[in-house]
N, C-alpha and C positions, 0 to 999 in steps of 0.2 A: 504494500498500499504506500502510496505518495503521501507525505504529510505536508500540509500547510498550517501555518500560524502567523498571526499579526497581532503583536503586543498593542500595537497604534490602534487597531480596530476591534481589539478584545475577541478575536474570533479564529478559530481552528477548524479543521475538517481534514478528511482523508478521502482519495479517491482510489480506484483500482490501478496498479502498475501495468495492466492489460486489460483490453476490453475484450467481451464477446462480440460476435458480429451482430446479435441482437442489440446489446448495449451500444454499439457504435450507430446502428440504425435509430434506435430510441432517442440518441443525443441528437442526431441529424434532425430528425422528425421534429422533436420539441424546438430546435432552434427555427425550422422553417415555419413550424405553425404559430410561433410567438408574434411574428411580426414586428414592427416597430424599429428600433435601432439597433446598432450592434450590440451595445451592453444588455438590452431587454432580451435580445435572442440568446445571447450567451449565458444569462442568469437562467433562463427556462431551461436550454441544454444542460447546464451545469447541475442543476437540481436533480436531473435524472440519474447522475453517478455518484453525487457528494454522498458520503457516508461519516457518521460520527460528528455530525455538525453541532458546534458549539460557539454562540455568539451572544454577548450581552445586547448588542444593538439590535440583530434580528433573533432572537431567542427560537422562534418556529418558522424556518424558511418556507415550509409549504404553506402555511398561512398567514403569509406576510403579504398585505396588498400595497403594491407600489403605485397605485393609482390614488391611494387614500392617505399613505404615510408622508410625512414632510421633513424627516430629518435627513439633514445633508450627510451625515455620517452613514446613514441606512444607504444612500447613493453610493458613498465611496467604498462600502462594503460589497456592494453589489458588483462595480466596477471591478474592484481587487480580485474578488472570487472569479468572475467571468475571464477577466484576463489571465489569471494563472491557469484555469482550466483549459481555455482555449489553446495556451502555450503547452500545457501538458499532453492534450491530445495531439497537437502537431508532432511532438516529439516521439509519441507512440509509432507513427509510420516512417521514423527516422532509421534508415539502414545504419547499423554500429560501423565504424571504421574498421577496416582490416577483416570483414567479415566474409 
């Protein structure tokens, strides 16, 4: 499991080191269906693979309404999470050197 933590955002979570084809397709589908800007799409997709979510700012990621909430730190947490996970997903498809 890949572990991510931010003391600044008081948030941590894990994601799998490898994804099954179903997880990959679910991730892609969630991003496509979310619509909106890049961060909204990454957030929706990220929630499909995040495990062990802990956050003081967004305690329940699955029941957090981005259309109702107004805390700027919540937007930062969402942006940080989506950026990290999209990078993690991109690295999963990278062939190691000297392989």
